[in-house]
C-alpha positions in Angstrom: 5.3 -7.6 -13.5 2.6 -6.2 -11.4 2.7 -3.2 -9.0 2.9 -5.5 -5.9 6.0 -7.2 -7.2 7.6 -3.8 -8.1 6.9 -2.7 -4.5 8.6 -5.6 -3.1 11.6 -5.4 -5.4 12.2 -1.7 -4.7 11.6 -1.7 -1.1 14.1 -1.6 1.6 15.0 -5.2 3.2 12.5 -6.1 5.8 10.3 -3.2 5.2 6.7 -2.9 3.9 6.3 -0.5 0.8 3.0 0.4 -0.7 1.9 2.4 -3.7 -0.1 5.7 -3.2 -3.3 4.0 -4.4 -2.9 1.3 -1.7 -1.8 3.9 0.9 -5.0 5.8 0.2 -7.3 2.6 0.3 -5.9 1.9 3.7 -7.5 5.0 5.2 -5.1 4.7 8.2 -6.2 7.0 11.0 -2.6 7.4 11.9 -0.8 8.6 8.7 2.5 9.0 10.7 2.7 5.2 10.4 3.7 5.7 6.9 6.7 7.5 5.6 6.6 9.0 2.0 9.7 7.8 -0.1 9.7 10.7 -2.4 9.0 8.4 -5.2 10.7 5.3 -6.7 11.4 4.7 -10.4 9.5 1.5 -11.3 10.2 -0.2 -14.7 7.2 0.1 -17.0 5.5 2.8 -14.7 8.0 5.6 -14.3 8.2 7.4 -11.1 5.7 6.1 -8.4 4.8 7.8 -5.2 5.2 5.1 -2.5 5.1 4.9 1.3 7.1 2.8 3.8 5.6 1.6 6.9 7.4 3.1 9.9 9.6 0.6 11.6 8.0 1.3 15.0 4.4 1.0 13.7 2.2 -1.4 15.5 -1.4 -2.2 14.5 -4.3 -3.3 16.7 -5.8 -6.6 16.0 -9.1 -6.4 14.0 -12.3 -8.3 14.9 -14.6 -9.6 12.1 -17.1 -6.8 12.9 -14.5 -4.1 12.0 -12.8 -5.7 9.0 -13.7 -5.3 5.4 -17.1 -5.6 4.1 -18.0 -7.2 0.6 -18.5 -3.6 -0.7 -15.0 -2.4 0.4 -13.5 -5.6 -0.9 -15.1 -5.0 -4.3 -13.8 -1.4 -4.3 -10.4 -2.3 -3.3 -10.2 -5.2 -5.9 -11.4 -2.9 -8.6 -8.6 -0.3 -7.6 -5.9 -3.0 -7.5 -6.9 -4.3 -11.0 -6.8 -0.8 -12.4 -3.4 -0.1 -10.9 -2.0 -3.4 -12.2 -3.3 -2.7 -15.7 
């Protein structure tokens, strides 16, 4: 199973949970949107530091000019592949 599947299966119902790697890649200017879980035990990976999106978090819409660039997509893809391995 990959990390994304584990994040879904160990999350609270209706909540978004991300790994620490994903949290760091988000570079969210308002870290208060994310709540540390204190870690969850993930089969095959051990204790993983994860974050839950705050229930009241709202995100502004992005325009094509401020969304990801090919360079950031490549960096994010590499990090996700490394985490899944």
